C-alpha positions in Angstrom: -153.6 43.9 25.0 -156.8 44.9 23.2 -157.5 47.6 25.6 -154.2 49.3 24.6 -154.8 49.3 20.9 -156.7 52.6 21.0 -153.4 54.2 22.1 -151.0 52.7 19.5 -150.5 56.0 17.7 -148.5 58.4 19.9 -149.0 61.4 17.6 -150.6 64.2 19.6 -153.4 66.2 18.0 -155.6 69.0 19.2 -159.2 68.0 19.8 -161.7 69.7 22.1 -159.1 71.6 24.1 -158.2 74.8 22.2 -154.5 75.3 21.5 -153.4 72.1 23.2 -150.5 70.5 21.4 -147.3 68.7 22.3 -144.1 70.6 21.9 -140.4 69.9 22.2 -139.2 73.4 22.9 -135.5 73.4 24.0 -134.7 74.7 27.4 -131.4 75.8 28.9 -129.0 73.0 29.9 -129.8 71.8 33.4 -127.9 72.9 36.4 -126.0 69.8 37.4 -125.3 68.8 41.0 -122.1 67.3 42.1 -121.1 64.3 40.1 -120.1 62.5 43.3 -123.8 62.5 44.4 -125.3 59.9 42.1 -128.8 60.4 43.5 -129.0 64.2 43.8 -131.5 65.9 41.5 -132.6 69.5 41.0 -136.4 69.3 40.3 -139.1 71.9 39.8 -142.8 71.5 40.5 -144.4 72.7 37.3 -148.1 73.1 36.3 -149.7 73.1 32.9 -153.1 74.7 31.9 -155.0 75.1 28.7 -158.0 77.1 27.5 -161.1 75.0 27.7 -164.3 75.9 25.8 -167.6 74.8 27.3 -169.5 73.6 24.2 -172.9 74.2 26.0 -172.4 77.9 26.4 -169.4 78.7 24.2 -167.4 80.3 27.0 -163.7 79.7 27.3 -161.6 79.7 30.5 -158.1 78.7 31.5 -158.1 75.4 33.3 -155.2 73.9 35.3 -154.7 70.3 34.0 -151.7 68.6 35.5 -148.6 69.1 37.6 -145.4 67.1 38.1 -141.8 67.4 39.2 -139.5 68.1 36.3 -135.6 68.1 36.3 -134.2 71.6 35.7 -133.8 72.1 32.0 -136.2 69.4 30.9 -139.3 70.0 28.8 -142.8 69.2 30.1 -145.8 69.1 27.9 -149.3 67.6 27.9 -151.5 66.9 25.0 -154.5 65.1 23.5 -154.5 61.8 21.5 -157.1 61.0 18.9 -159.5 59.5 21.5 -159.1 62.4 24.0 -162.7 63.5 23.7 -164.2 60.0 23.3 -166.0 58.3 26.2 -164.8 54.8 27.0 -166.6 51.8 28.5 -166.2 53.1 32.1 -167.6 56.6 31.1 -164.1 58.1 31.3 -163.0 60.9 29.0 -160.3 63.6 28.8 -157.2 61.5 29.7 -154.0 63.3 29.0 -150.8 62.3 27.2 -147.9 63.6 29.3 -144.4 64.0 28.1 -141.2 65.2 29.9 -137.7 64.7 28.5 -134.1 66.1 28.6 -132.9 68.6 26.0 -131.3 65.8 24.0 -134.6 63.9 24.0 -132.7 60.7 24.9 -134.2 60.3 28.4 -137.7 61.0 29.9 -141.2 59.7 30.5 -144.2 59.5 28.3 -147.6 58.8 29.8 -150.0 57.0 27.4 -153.8 57.6 27.9 -155.4 54.2 27.6 -159.1 53.6 27.3 -161.2 51.1 29.4 -162.9 48.1 27.8 -165.5 45.8 29.4 -166.2 42.1 29.9 -169.8 40.9 30.1 -172.4 38.5 28.7 -175.2 40.7 29.9 -177.2 41.0 26.7 -179.5 43.9 27.8 -176.4 45.9 28.8 -174.6 45.1 25.6 -177.6 46.1 23.5 -177.8 49.5 25.3 -174.0 50.1 24.7 -174.2 49.0 21.1 -177.2 51.2 20.5 -175.5 54.3 21.9 -172.3 53.7 20.0 -174.3 53.1 16.8 -176.1 56.4 17.1 -173.1 58.3 18.3 -170.1 56.7 16.6 -167.7 59.6 17.1 -168.5 60.1 20.8 -168.2 56.7 22.4 -165.5 54.0 22.1 -166.1 50.8 24.0 -165.2 47.2 23.3 -166.4 44.0 25.0 -163.5 41.6 25.2 -162.0 38.8 27.3 -160.3 39.8 30.5 -156.7 38.9 30.6 -153.8 39.3 33.1 -151.2 42.1 32.9 -148.3 39.9 31.9 -150.3 38.6 28.9 -151.4 42.2 28.2 -147.8 43.2 27.9 -147.0 40.4 25.5 -149.9 41.2 23.2 -149.6 45.0 23.5 -145.9 45.8 23.1 -145.7 44.9 19.4 -148.7 47.2 18.7 -147.4 50.1 20.7 -143.7 49.9 19.7 -142.7 49.1 16.1 -139.0 49.4 17.0 -138.7 47.8 20.4 -138.8 44.3 21.8 -139.5 42.8 25.3 -136.2 42.0 27.1 -137.2 40.1 30.2 -140.2 39.1 32.4 -142.7 41.3 34.1 -141.4 42.7 37.4 -143.0 44.5 40.3 -143.3 48.3 40.3 -141.2 50.0 43.1 -143.5 52.0 45.4 -146.7 50.6 43.9 -146.9 46.7 43.8 -146.3 46.3 47.5 -148.9 49.0 48.3 -151.5 47.8 45.9 -153.2 45.0 48.0 -153.9 47.5 50.8 -155.3 50.1 48.3 -157.6 47.5 46.8 -158.8 46.2 50.1 -159.6 49.8 51.2 -161.5 50.4 47.9 -163.5 47.3 48.4 -164.7 48.2 51.9 -167.5 50.4 50.5 -169.5 50.8 47.3 -171.4 48.4 45.1 -168.5 47.2 42.9 -165.6 44.8 43.5 -162.1 45.7 42.4 -159.1 43.7 41.6 -155.8 45.3 40.4 -152.3 44.3 39.3 -149.2 46.4 38.7 -146.1 45.5 36.8 -143.4 46.8 34.5 -141.4 45.1 31.7 -138.1 46.0 30.2 -137.9 46.9 26.5 -134.9 47.4 24.2 -134.9 49.2 20.8 -135.8 52.7 19.8 -138.1 55.3 21.2 -139.0 58.2 18.9 -136.1 57.1 16.5 -133.5 57.2 19.2 -131.8 54.1 20.7 -133.2 53.4 24.2 -133.7 51.0 27.0 -137.2 51.3 28.4 -139.6 50.4 31.1 -143.2 50.0 30.2 -145.1 50.6 33.5 -148.7 49.7 34.0 -151.5 49.5 36.6 -154.4 47.3 35.4 -157.7 47.5 37.3 -160.9 45.3 36.9 -164.0 46.7 38.5 -167.0 44.4 38.5 -170.6 45.7 39.0 -173.6 43.5 39.5 -176.5 44.5 37.2 -179.8 42.9 36.3 -179.0 40.4 33.6 -175.5 39.7 34.8 -172.3 41.4 36.0 -170.2 43.8 34.0 -166.4 44.1 34.5 -164.6 47.3 33.4 -161.0 46.6 32.4 -158.7 49.7 32.6 -155.1 50.8 32.5 -155.3 54.1 34.5 -151.5 54.1 34.7 -149.6 53.3 31.5 -146.2 55.0 30.9 -142.9 54.6 29.1 -139.7 55.4 31.0 -136.7 55.6 28.7 -132.9 56.3 28.8 -129.9 55.7 26.5 -128.8 52.1 26.2 -127.1 50.9 29.4 -128.3 53.9 31.4 -131.8 52.9 32.4 -130.9 51.3 35.7 -128.8 54.2 37.0 -131.6 56.6 36.2 -134.4 54.4 37.4 -134.9 56.2 40.7 -135.1 59.6 39.0 -137.6 58.4 36.3 -139.8 56.7 38.9 -139.7 59.9 41.0 -141.0 61.9 38.1 -143.7 59.4 37.3 -144.9 59.2 40.9 -145.2 63.0 41.1 -147.8 63.3 38.3 -151.0 64.9 39.6 -154.1 65.6 37.5 -156.0 68.6 38.8 -159.3 68.0 40.5 -161.0 70.8 38.4 -159.9 69.0 35.2 -161.3 65.7 36.5 -164.6 67.4 37.5 -164.9 69.1 34.1 -164.2 65.8 32.3 -166.9 64.1 34.4 -169.4 66.9 33.7 -168.6 66.6 30.0 -169.7 62.9 30.1 -172.8 63.6 32.2 -173.7 66.3 29.6 -173.4 63.9 26.8 -175.9 61.5 28.5 -178.2 64.4 29.1 -178.3 65.1 25.4 -178.7 61.4 24.5 -181.3 60.5 27.0 -183.0 63.7 27.8 -183.1 62.3 31.3 -182.4 65.5 33.3 -183.2 63.9 36.6 -180.8 61.1 36.0 -178.0 63.4 34.8 -178.5 65.7 37.7 -178.2 62.7 40.0 -175.0 61.5 38.2 -173.5 65.0 38.3 -174.4 65.4 42.0 -172.7 62.1 42.8 -169.6 63.2 40.8 -169.6 66.5 42.7 -169.8 64.7 46.0 -167.0 62.4 45.0 -164.9 65.4 44.0 -165.7 67.2 47.2 -164.6 64.2 49.2 -161.4 63.9 47.2 -160.7 67.6 47.6 -161.3 67.4 51.4 -158.9 64.4 51.6 -156.2 66.2 49.6 -156.7 69.3 51.8 -156.2 67.2 54.9 -152.9 66.0 53.4 -151.7 69.6 52.8 -152.9 71.2 56.0 -150.8 71.2 59.2 -153.5 70.2 61.7 -153.6 68.5 65.0 -152.9 64.7 64.9 -151.3 65.5 61.5 -149.6 62.1 60.8 -152.7 60.1 61.6 -154.9 62.3 59.4 -152.4 62.1 56.5 -152.2 58.3 56.6 -156.0 58.1 56.7 -156.5 60.7 53.9 -153.9 59.2 51.6 -155.4 55.7 52.0 -159.0 56.9 51.4 -157.9 59.1 48.4 -156.0 56.2 46.8 -159.0 53.9 47.2 -161.3 56.5 45.7 -158.9 57.1 42.7 -158.6 53.4 42.1 -162.4 53.0 42.0 -162.7 55.9 39.5 -159.6 54.8 37.5 -158.2 58.3 37.4 -154.7 59.3 36.2 -153.6 60.2 39.8 -150.2 58.5 39.8 -149.1 60.4 42.9 -151.9 58.7 44.8 -151.2 55.2 43.5 -147.5 55.3 44.2 -146.8 54.4 47.8 -143.4 56.0 48.3 -144.8 59.5 49.1 -144.3 61.7 52.1 -145.3 65.2 53.3 -142.6 67.7 53.8 -142.8 71.1 55.7 -141.5 74.0 53.6 -140.2 76.4 56.2 -139.9 79.3 53.6 -143.6 79.2 52.7 -145.1 77.4 55.7 -146.8 75.0 53.3 -146.8 71.3 53.2 -145.6 69.6 50.0 -146.1 66.0 48.9 -142.9 64.5 47.4 -141.1 61.2 47.1 -140.0 59.6 50.3 -137.1 57.7 48.6 -134.5 60.4 49.3 -132.8 61.0 52.7 -132.7 64.8 52.3 -135.0 67.2 50.5 -134.2 70.9 50.1 -136.5 73.8 49.1 -135.6 77.1 47.5 -136.0 80.0 49.9 -135.8 82.7 47.2 -137.2 83.1 43.7 -139.1 80.1 42.6 -140.5 78.4 45.7 -141.5 75.3 43.6 -137.8 74.4 43.3 -136.5 71.3 45.1 -133.3 69.3 45.6 -133.8 65.6 46.3 -130.6 63.8 47.5 -129.3 60.7 49.2 -126.1 62.4 50.3 -126.0 63.5 54.0 -123.1 66.0 53.1 -124.6 67.6 50.1 -125.6 71.3 50.6 -127.0 73.1 47.5 -126.3 76.6 48.9 -123.8 78.2 46.6 -123.8 75.2 44.2 -127.2 75.3 42.5 -128.5 78.5 41.0 -128.6 81.8 42.9 -131.4 80.7 45.3 -130.9 80.1 49.0 -131.9 76.6 50.1 -133.3 75.2 53.4 -133.7 71.5 54.2 -137.3 70.4 54.6 -138.5 68.1 57.4 -140.6 65.0 56.7 -143.9 65.2 58.5 -144.6 61.4 58.6 
């Protein structure tokens, strides 16, 4: 799992984002739903921002970075690992480490920002990469290595990532992702100059996570994007989705649905992705002095982002032929995200649906794995109840808010 070894240290450090560190601040105990409803969860849609300084002009502004559903009372933090500001083989930078856990810190998810490697025998391309890394050793991090399958990746990588945990079983499919992946890949391969293959899986671990006994899932999506170049093809090997889902020993299975719901809700903001791409383009501008080339790269990035933004807006808007447009937009957006290997888990995971929030008139993308979804009608309108129980009514049971049931749009 050589392309995981850059992430073996889970310590969070501040790099180019001012004031961005991980924290474990305690929150109030969560508002529990009825114990009889095993799959009833009170979740809040939370966002995180950070001050970002543009090194080219010294100006600082607050940038929205990521959002996700968080159980009431849990912490939610994002941060930067030691390779946060480095550019990997696929010219990706600024991936986030994302953490959410319960007040006892015994259950939660941790997203590990991996870095892409490459596989090629193209000597001209290798010389160019090596020259750049030699002259800018603290900026670029790229390794040429043999391409391997995800199962072997797990076997090689787990001992490097987890000193106190061992594999406890074989690789399994990822609910809501593995079944959808062939269609996402096929759609991504319909256009563009590259050819993509992808594989998703998860493997069970037992041991300790952050010094506490835990059962865990290590969940991953591996992508391999091959580009034909003069001198031979180059394949970029990436893990755009790599996360640990953990719970106390013996409690992982009963909390699997909740933890997968949280993971599938993670959305990295388009402004953050755009700024990260512009950061990479600016680096090449300084290195090459090739303003025309950089402007072309940045223009292409902007066009990609505009398309992605338009697709996401189509998902949110209540327009004519809504269901057909949503299906089309989701498929196209997933394919685009796969091609760019972004941390858009909410786009990779297939079990998503659009719900109409009658209190705000807005459409919200949430997990489709629950039979009933309720939205707060007062106070925090980013408050939701997801439940499998047809008889459960949160009014008078959860907080002081009023609740109305949302309708699935497709």
